[in-house]
VOPAGU-2260 file (C-alpha; in pm, 1 decimal, decimal comma):
REM VOPAGU-2260
SITE   aa  ch    i         X         Y         Z
SITE  MET   A    0    1683,3   -2156,1    -991,1
SITE  MET   A    1    2029,8   -2136,7   -1140,4
SITE  ARG   A    2    2265,8   -2389,9    -985,3
SITE  PHE   A    3    2624,4   -2270,8   -1025,8
SITE  LYS   A    4    2783,0   -2240,6    -683,8
SITE  ALA   A    5    2741,6   -2361,4    -328,6
SITE  PHE   A    6    2683,6   -2115,5     -47,1
SITE  PRO   A    7    2800,2   -2165,0     311,1
SITE  PRO   A    8    2533,1   -2330,4     529,7
SITE  VAL   A    9    2297,2   -2078,0     682,4
SITE  ALA   A   10    2096,9   -2160,9     993,7
SITE  LEU   A   11    1764,4   -2097,1     857,1
SITE  LEU   A   12    1212,3   -2303,3     992,7
SITE  LEU   A   13    1063,1   -2403,7     674,9
SITE  ALA   A   14     688,0   -2346,4     653,6
SITE  GLY   A   15     559,5   -2549,5     362,6
SITE  ALA   A   16     566,5   -2886,0     194,4
SITE  MET   A   17     848,6   -3037,6      -7,6
SITE  ALA   A   18     836,2   -3010,6    -382,2
SITE  ALA   A   19    1049,8   -3167,8    -651,4
SITE  PRO   A   20    1244,6   -2925,1    -868,4
SITE  ALA   A   21    1108,6   -2849,1   -1211,8
SITE  ALA   A   22    1254,9   -3029,8   -1509,6
SITE  ASP   A   23    1543,4   -2851,2   -1684,0
SITE  GLU   A   24    1434,7   -2762,6   -2036,4
SITE  SER   A   25    1746,6   -2563,3   -2123,4
SITE  ALA   A   26    2002,5   -2661,9   -2386,4
SITE  PRO   A   27    2376,4   -2573,9   -2383,3
SITE  VAL   A   28    2497,4   -2349,0   -2666,1
SITE  PRO   A   29    2840,2   -2208,3   -2757,5
SITE  LEU   A   30    2899,6   -1835,6   -2713,9
SITE  SER   A   31    2924,5   -1789,6   -3090,3
SITE  GLN   A   32    2564,4   -1905,0   -3133,6
SITE  THR   A   33    2418,8   -1641,7   -2901,3
SITE  PRO   A   34    2297,6   -1300,0   -3022,2
SITE  ALA   A   35    2555,8   -1022,4   -3041,7
SITE  ALA   A   36    2387,7    -834,0   -2755,5
SITE  VAL   A   37    2414,9   -1145,1   -2536,9
SITE  GLN   A   38    2783,1   -1190,4   -2621,6
SITE  THR   A   39    2849,8    -828,6   -2527,3
SITE  ALA   A   40    2660,3    -862,0   -2199,5
SITE  ILE   A   41    2845,4   -1182,6   -2108,3
SITE  ALA   A   42    3184,8   -1033,6   -2184,3
SITE  ALA   A   43    3107,3    -725,0   -1974,8
SITE  ARG   A   44    2980,9    -929,7   -1683,2
SITE  ILE   A   45    3257,8   -1190,2   -1653,6
SITE  GLY   A   46    3545,5    -951,5   -1729,0
SITE  ASP   A   47    3875,0   -1136,0   -1680,2
SITE  GLY   A   48    3693,8   -1446,4   -1555,4
SITE  THR   A   49    3647,6   -1775,6   -1738,2
SITE  LEU   A   50    3323,5   -1858,7   -1915,3
SITE  GLY   A   51    3163,6   -2187,8   -1813,5
SITE  GLU   A   52    2841,5   -2308,9   -1975,6
SITE  ILE   A   53    2564,7   -2118,2   -2151,3
SITE  ASP   A   54    2218,3   -2274,3   -2138,8
SITE  ARG   A   55    1948,9   -2142,4   -2369,1
SITE  SER   A   56    1585,6   -2158,5   -2250,0
SITE  ASP   A   57    1279,8   -2085,0   -2463,3
SITE  GLU   A   58     963,0   -2044,1   -2263,9
SITE  GLY   A   59     649,0   -1838,9   -2309,1
SITE  GLY   A   60     778,6   -1685,3   -2628,5
SITE  GLU   A   61    1087,5   -1553,0   -2450,3
SITE  THR   A   62    1448,8   -1665,4   -2485,6
SITE  THR   A   63    1697,6   -1640,7   -2199,9
SITE  PHE   A   64    2057,4   -1751,6   -2157,7
SITE  ASP   A   65    2178,4   -1887,3   -1822,7
SITE  VAL   A   66    2551,4   -1830,3   -1789,7
SITE  SER   A   67    2800,8   -1985,6   -1548,9
SITE  PHE   A   68    3152,4   -1848,8   -1502,5
SITE  THR   A   69    3453,8   -1847,9   -1273,8
SITE  SER   A   70    3594,2   -1513,8   -1165,0
SITE  LYS   A   71    3962,5   -1429,4   -1184,9
SITE  ALA   A   72    3977,5   -1489,4    -808,5
SITE  GLY   A   73    3839,6   -1841,5    -858,0
SITE  ASP   A   74    3483,0   -1779,9    -734,0
SITE  GLU   A   75    3202,0   -1947,0    -928,0
SITE  GLY   A   76    2898,1   -1743,0   -1027,1
SITE  GLY   A   77    2601,7   -1729,5   -1260,7
SITE  PHE   A   78    2351,7   -1494,1   -1420,8
SITE  SER   A   79    2083,5   -1485,9   -1690,5
SITE  VAL   A   80    2037,5   -1245,2   -1979,9
SITE  ALA   A   81    1755,8   -1197,2   -2226,8
SITE  ALA   A   82    1807,5   -1219,4   -2602,4
SITE  ASP   A   83    1851,9    -839,9   -2613,6
SITE  GLY   A   84    2139,0    -860,4   -2361,8
SITE  LYS   A   85    1939,3    -729,1   -2065,3
SITE  LEU   A   86    2032,1    -883,8   -1730,4
SITE  THR   A   87    1728,7   -1073,2   -1595,5
SITE  SER   A   88    1872,6   -1265,3   -1301,6
SITE  THR   A   89    2195,0   -1301,6   -1108,5
SITE  GLU   A   90    2313,8   -1516,9    -824,2
SITE  VAL   A   91    2368,4   -1334,2    -495,3
SITE  THR   A   92    2476,0   -1427,2    -145,6
SITE  PHE   A   93    2261,1   -1398,3     165,5
SITE  ALA   A   94    2459,0   -1090,0     269,9
SITE  GLN   A   95    2379,1    -920,1     -64,0
SITE  THR   A   96    2002,4    -926,2      -7,1
SITE  PRO   A   97    1811,6    -644,6     172,1
SITE  ALA   A   98    1752,1    -667,2     548,3
SITE  ALA   A   99    1378,8    -732,2     494,0
SITE  VAL   A  100    1465,3   -1028,4     270,1
SITE  HIS   A  101    1709,1   -1155,7     534,2
SITE  ARG   A  102    1431,1   -1165,7     791,3
SITE  THR   A  103    1190,6   -1352,9     564,9
SITE  ILE   A  104    1446,2   -1614,0     465,4
SITE  GLN   A  105    1534,2   -1671,1     829,8
SITE  ALA   A  106    1165,9   -1692,9     924,9
SITE  GLU   A  107    1085,5   -1939,1     647,0
SITE  ALA   A  108    1375,8   -2177,3     686,6
SITE  ALA   A  109    1559,3   -2274,1    1002,8
SITE  GLY   A  110    1778,7   -2582,7    1023,5
SITE  TRP   A  111    1808,6   -2595,7     646,3
SITE  VAL   A  112    2110,6   -2524,9     425,8
SITE  LEU   A  113    2087,7   -2225,9     196,5
SITE  ASP   A  114    2173,1   -2365,3    -145,5
SITE  GLY   A  115    2132,8   -2053,5    -359,4
SITE  ILE   A  116    1958,5   -1720,6    -413,4
SITE  ASP   A  117    1871,0   -1573,6    -752,0
SITE  LYS   A  118    1797,2   -1201,9    -773,0
SITE  ASN   A  119    1538,2   -1151,2   -1048,5
SITE  LEU   A  120    1516,0    -818,9   -1231,3
SITE  ASP   A  121    1217,8    -724,8   -1446,3
SITE  ASN   A  122     974,4    -442,6   -1513,4
SITE  ALA   A  123     760,1    -546,7   -1216,7
SITE  GLY   A  124    1047,7    -504,8    -971,6
SITE  THR   A  125    1304,6    -715,8    -791,9
SITE  THR   A  126    1236,0   -1056,4    -636,6
SITE  TYR   A  127    1452,5   -1328,9    -487,1
SITE  ASP   A  128    1418,3   -1701,5    -560,2
SITE  VAL   A  129    1555,2   -1896,8    -265,7
SITE  GLU   A  130    1652,0   -2264,1    -261,1
SITE  VAL   A  131    1722,5   -2457,3      59,7
SITE  THR   A  132    1799,8   -2823,4     117,4
SITE  LYS   A  133    1776,4   -3069,9     405,2
SITE  ASP   A  134    1816,1   -3448,8     424,6
SITE  GLY   A  135    1811,0   -3479,4      46,2
SITE  ARG   A  136    1498,7   -3264,9      11,8
SITE  THR   A  137    1480,4   -2936,8    -176,9
SITE  GLN   A  138    1249,2   -2643,5    -119,7
SITE  ASN   A  139    1206,1   -2322,8    -318,6
SITE  PHE   A  140    1029,5   -2000,1    -231,5
SITE  THR   A  141    1017,3   -1644,2    -364,4
SITE  VAL   A  142    1053,0   -1323,8    -163,9
SITE  ASP   A  143     982,6    -968,2    -278,3
SITE  ASP   A  144    1244,9    -702,8    -214,1
SITE  ASP   A  145    1026,2    -559,1      63,7
SITE  GLY   A  146    1042,3    -893,3     246,1
SITE  THR   A  147     695,8   -1019,7     150,0
SITE  LEU   A  148     679,4   -1396,0      96,5
SITE  LEU   A  149     526,7   -1417,8    -250,0
SITE  SER   A  150     508,7   -1792,0    -312,3
SITE  ILE   A  151     635,4   -2130,0    -204,6
SITE  ALA   A  152     676,6   -2445,6    -411,7
SITE  VAL   A  153     448,2   -2730,4    -305,2
SITE  ALA   A  154     379,1   -3086,4    -414,4
SITE  LEU   A  155      45,3   -3189,5    -567,1
SITE  ALA   A  156     -36,4   -3400,7    -258,9
SITE  ASP   A  157      -1,2   -3094,2     -37,4
SITE  THR   A  158    -272,4   -2894,0    -217,3
SITE  PRO   A  159    -645,9   -2911,3    -129,8
SITE  ALA   A  160    -844,0   -3196,3    -286,6
SITE  ALA   A  161   -1035,2   -2954,7    -512,5
SITE  VAL   A  162    -708,5   -2805,5    -635,5
SITE  GLN   A  163    -560,0   -3149,4    -703,1
SITE  LYS   A  164    -864,0   -3244,0    -908,4
SITE  ALA   A  165    -849,0   -2921,4   -1111,0
SITE  ILE   A  166    -475,8   -2954,2   -1173,6
SITE  GLN   A  167    -505,8   -3313,0   -1294,1
SITE  ALA   A  168    -795,9   -3220,6   -1522,0
SITE  GLN   A  169    -608,5   -2927,1   -1673,5
SITE  ALA   A  170    -282,5   -3119,4   -1708,2
SITE  GLY   A  171    -466,3   -3385,8   -1907,7
SITE  GLY   A  172    -224,8   -3660,5   -1814,2
SITE  GLY   A  173      83,7   -3449,9   -1876,1
SITE  GLU   A  174     376,0   -3417,5   -1635,9
SITE  ILE   A  175     325,5   -3162,3   -1360,8
SITE  GLU   A  176     654,0   -2972,2   -1354,5
SITE  SER   A  177     590,9   -2724,0   -1075,4
SITE  ILE   A  178     324,3   -2586,1    -841,9
SITE  ASP   A  179     371,6   -2250,7    -670,9
SITE  LYS   A  180     138,1   -2151,9    -390,0
SITE  ASN   A  181      83,0   -1774,6    -406,8
SITE  LEU   A  182      57,5   -1605,7     -68,1
SITE  ASP   A  183      75,5   -1232,4    -140,6
SITE  ASP   A  184    -291,5   -1165,3    -220,4
SITE  THR   A  185    -614,4   -1172,4     -22,7
SITE  GLU   A  186    -690,2   -1517,8    -164,5
SITE  ILE   A  187    -453,3   -1810,8    -211,4
SITE  THR   A  188    -397,2   -1931,6    -567,0
SITE  TYR   A  189    -171,2   -2189,2    -729,3
SITE  ASP   A  190      41,9   -2135,9   -1040,4
SITE  ILE   A  191     104,1   -2461,3   -1225,5
SITE  LYS   A  192     331,3   -2563,9   -1510,7
SITE  ALA   A  193     255,6   -2893,1   -1683,0
SITE  ALA   A  194     422,0   -3052,4   -1987,1
SITE  GLY   A  195     257,2   -3271,9   -2246,0
SITE  ASN   A  196     241,0   -3318,7   -2623,4
SITE  GLY   A  197     563,8   -3126,0   -2668,7
SITE  ARG   A  198     432,8   -2815,9   -2494,8
SITE  THR   A  199     454,5   -2662,9   -2147,9
SITE  ARG   A  200     125,4   -2519,0   -2025,7
SITE  SER   A  201      84,0   -2266,2   -1745,2
SITE  PHE   A  202    -238,8   -2204,9   -1556,2
SITE  THR   A  203    -366,2   -2073,5   -1223,0
SITE  VAL   A  204    -617,9   -2239,7    -991,6
SITE  ALA   A  205    -798,0   -2085,8    -692,4
SITE  ASP   A  206    -798,0   -2249,6    -350,2
SITE  ASP   A  207   -1146,5   -2393,3    -420,6
SITE  GLY   A  208   -1032,5   -2556,5    -745,5
SITE  THR   A  209   -1172,9   -2290,9    -979,9
SITE  LEU   A  210    -963,4   -2226,7   -1290,5
SITE  VAL   A  211    -858,0   -1861,2   -1267,3
SITE  SER   A  212    -651,5   -1826,2   -1582,6
SITE  GLU   A  213    -440,0   -2016,9   -1832,2
SITE  GLU   A  214    -168,5   -1921,9   -2076,5
SITE  VAL   A  215    -278,6   -1948,6   -2438,2
SITE  ALA   A  216    -120,7   -1895,9   -2777,7
SITE  LEU   A  217    -228,8   -1606,4   -2997,5
SITE  ALA   A  218    -393,0   -1851,8   -3237,3
SITE  GLU   A  219    -606,0   -1985,5   -2949,3
SITE  THR   A  220    -771,7   -1649,3   -2887,4
SITE  PRO   A  221   -1091,3   -1542,3   -3071,6
SITE  ALA   A  222   -1035,6   -1371,7   -3406,9
SITE  PRO   A  223   -1151,1   -1026,6   -3281,5
SITE  ALA   A  224    -906,3   -1051,7   -2989,7
SITE  GLN   A  225    -624,5   -1151,0   -3226,5
SITE  ALA   A  226    -694,4    -846,9   -3441,5
SITE  ALA   A  227    -698,6    -617,5   -3137,2
SITE  ILE   A  228    -368,8    -759,1   -3010,8
SITE  ALA   A  229    -206,9    -714,7   -3351,7
SITE  ARG   A  230    -320,4    -350,3   -3362,3
SITE  GLN   A  231    -192,4    -282,3   -3013,1
SITE  ILE   A  232     156,0    -429,3   -3059,2
SITE  ALA   A  233     189,1    -262,0   -3402,3
SITE  GLY   A  234     469,6    -473,6   -3541,9
SITE  GLY   A  235     602,7    -585,4   -3205,0
SITE  ALA   A  236     598,7    -937,4   -3062,4
SITE  VAL   A  237     375,0   -1115,7   -2812,5
SITE  LYS   A  238     557,3   -1260,3   -2510,9
SITE  SER   A  239     261,4   -1423,7   -2334,3
SITE  ILE   A  240    -118,2   -1421,3   -2321,9
SITE  ASP   A  241    -319,9   -1523,8   -2014,5
SITE  GLU   A  242    -688,1   -1594,9   -2060,5
SITE  SER   A  243    -871,2   -1489,8   -1743,4
SITE  MET   A  244   -1191,3   -1680,4   -1672,1
SITE  ASP   A  245   -1487,9   -1455,8   -1589,9
SITE  PRO   A  246   -1861,5   -1536,5   -1579,1
SITE  ASP   A  247   -1923,6   -1205,2   -1756,0
SITE  GLY   A  248   -1688,3   -1299,8   -2039,9
SITE  ASN   A  249   -1326,8   -1408,8   -2058,6
SITE  THR   A  250   -1053,0   -1151,9   -2109,1
SITE  PHE   A  251    -695,4   -1178,5   -2233,7
SITE  ASP   A  252    -399,1   -1022,7   -2051,0
SITE  VAL   A  253    -114,2    -965,9   -2296,2
SITE  ASP   A  254     254,8    -904,0   -2228,9
SITE  ALA   A  255     437,7    -794,6   -2540,5
SITE  VAL   A  256     739,5    -612,9   -2677,6
SITE  ALA   A  257     664,6    -308,9   -2893,9
SITE  LYS   A  258     844,1    -247,0   -3221,6
SITE  ASP   A  259    1083,2      -9,3   -3044,8
SITE  GLY   A  260    1175,0    -279,3   -2791,2
SITE  SER   A  261     977,8    -137,7   -2497,1
SITE  ALA   A  262     761,5    -365,3   -2282,6
SITE  ILE   A  263     385,4    -321,9   -2303,9
SITE  SER   A  264      98,8    -492,7   -2120,2
SITE  PHE   A  265    -272,4    -463,2   -2188,0
SITE  THR   A  266    -605,8    -644,7   -2165,0
SITE  VAL   A  267    -850,7    -716,4   -2446,4
SITE  GLY   A  268   -1196,2    -870,7   -2442,2
SITE  ALA   A  269   -1305,5   -1171,1   -2645,8
SITE  GLY   A  270   -1489,0    -931,5   -2877,3
SITE  GLY   A  271   -1175,1    -731,5   -2948,1
SITE  SER   A  272   -1229,8    -435,6   -2714,9
SITE  LEU   A  273    -919,3    -285,4   -2555,9
SITE  LEU   A  274   -1015,9    -290,3   -2187,8
SITE  ALA   A  275    -709,1    -165,1   -2002,9
SITE  GLU   A  276    -340,9     -94,7   -2039,6
SITE  GLU   A  277     -60,6     -99,4   -1787,3
SITE  VAL   A  278     110,6     234,2   -1725,8
SITE  THR   A  279     396,1     361,6   -1513,7
SITE  LEU   A  280     362,1     624,9   -1244,0
SITE  ASN   A  281     540,8     876,0   -1468,3
SITE  GLN   A  282     280,5     826,3   -1742,7
SITE  ILE   A  283      -1,5     942,1   -1515,8
SITE  PRO   A  284    -128,0    1303,6   -1489,6
SITE  PRO   A  285      42,0    1491,2   -1201,3
SITE  ALA   A  286    -274,1    1520,6    -987,9
SITE  ALA   A  287    -346,0    1147,5   -1010,6
SITE  ARG   A  288      20,0    1068,9    -948,5
SITE  LYS   A  289      20,5    1273,6    -627,1
SITE  THR   A  290    -291,3    1097,8    -496,1
SITE  ILE   A  291    -138,1     759,2    -566,1
SITE  GLN   A  292     184,0     854,1    -388,3
SITE  ASP   A  293      -7,6     993,7     -90,9
SITE  GLN   A  294    -215,9     677,5     -61,0
SITE  ILE   A  295      65,9     426,0     -98,0
SITE  GLY   A  296     299,4     616,4     134,7
SITE  ALA   A  297     580,4     387,8     244,5
SITE  GLY   A  298     413,4      93,1      71,7
SITE  LYS   A  299     495,9     -46,2    -271,2
SITE  ILE   A  300     323,6      -0,5    -606,7
SITE  ILE   A  301     304,5    -333,7    -787,2
SITE  GLU   A  302     106,2    -238,1   -1097,3
SITE  ILE   A  303    -105,3      46,6   -1234,8
SITE  ASP   A  304    -370,0     -19,1   -1500,5
SITE  ARG   A  305    -554,4     254,0   -1687,4
SITE  SER   A  306    -912,6     141,4   -1745,0
SITE  LEU   A  307   -1035,1     216,5   -2097,3
SITE  VAL   A  308   -1392,6      91,2   -2071,2
SITE  GLU   A  309   -1523,1      37,9   -1718,5
SITE  LYS   A  310   -1589,7     363,0   -1533,1
SITE  THR   A  311   -1575,1     429,8   -1160,8
SITE  GLY   A  312   -1749,6     740,7   -1034,0
SITE  LYS   A  313   -1826,5     846,2   -1392,3
SITE  VAL   A  314   -1457,7     851,3   -1492,1
SITE  LEU   A  315   -1212,7     601,2   -1635,6
SITE  PRO   A  316    -989,1     524,6   -1336,7
SITE  TYR   A  317    -630,5     431,4   -1275,4
SITE  GLU   A  318    -645,4     102,4   -1085,5
SITE  VAL   A  319    -350,7      58,8    -851,2
SITE  GLN   A  320    -231,1    -274,2    -715,0
SITE  GLY   A  321      -8,1    -214,2    -418,3
SITE  ARG   A  322     112,8    -352,7     -90,7
SITE  LYS   A  323     128,8    -169,6     241,2
SITE  GLY   A  324     227,1    -306,2     578,5
SITE  GLY   A  325     279,9    -646,3     419,3
SITE  LYS   A  326     -82,5    -665,9     299,6
SITE  PRO   A  327    -253,9    -600,8     -37,6
SITE  PHE   A  328    -345,4    -233,8     -79,9
SITE  ASN   A  329    -548,7    -185,2    -399,1
SITE  PHE   A  330    -737,2     132,4    -489,0
SITE  SER   A  331    -858,1     350,4    -777,0
SITE  VAL   A  332    -784,4     712,2    -863,7
SITE  GLY   A  333    -947,0     941,7   -1118,6
SITE  PRO   A  334    -742,6    1119,8   -1388,3
SITE  LYS   A  335    -780,4    1450,8   -1199,8
SITE  GLY   A  336    -655,8    1300,5    -875,7
SITE  ARG   A  337    -984,8    1214,4    -703,8
SITE  PHE   A  338    -954,3     911,7    -476,0
SITE  LEU   A  339   -1221,4     665,1    -589,8
SITE  GLY   A  340   -1195,9     411,8    -307,9
SITE  MET   A  341   -1033,8      86,2    -208,9
SITE  ASP   A  342   -1081,9    -223,8    -420,3
SITE  GLU   A  343   -1219,4    -534,2    -256,4
């Protein structure tokens, strides 16, 4: 959550426990020490305003710059840009959020003061990080642009005993920086960030304490997986790798930047097999695209993965993660448009 300006109090019922804000790992830098693309983006965004502070953050193999400024009219504002100059987040007012987001914020927090809203922009879509305060306490939660409450920050003591035990075991005595309770799937999970030995680790735990996944470095993956990742990115750069725990064999979900600067995401097995790759709706054959659009209707597509190994109905499917009517809506479609069923 960027903290650059105060918003007028908004009468907002908070459902959830209090959580301490995560530690600030950013470091101030002068404009001259930012990449040229960042300097251009900053200049274009602040116009005739006055530049405040630039904080550089390096996390998960990705560098971002949080910028504060004062407009010519005297209003304070803030935004974040990636190293390539792309806008990743900007502060907005309550009135600048969609009506569905309004309703969720009002439902989640009443009697609190709205301290700030960050509008996040990435390939997965638009989300809003909301911060509210009351009696010296701070609470953060995230809302999708369709109004779905995605997650809420919680304290360790407010998680189930099995989750607490798993978190403490995984953190290994390190400082627990943040815990986000995910609410937008059929099962509740917890995303955790913990710092120790000069490194911040991210992992996910299920509601029963089972370790679902953890972020790993490329060097921590098996040699065949490393080779497969290198082939797939073809001179690009890895942003993050999540190792998903599976009784049938762990897999590695990779987010990377291709050599041409485009974002790519894919999954490889421990043995080096390329299992799936994320695709956009426009990259899908017309017949399959139509079926997906017919099924999702007024809902929202969150992600589409093209399976490269595991067949459904004798074909390699497109697996769609979506949301409809505020609930998960996941299904598979064949390359020729045949609906292959809902996913459990």
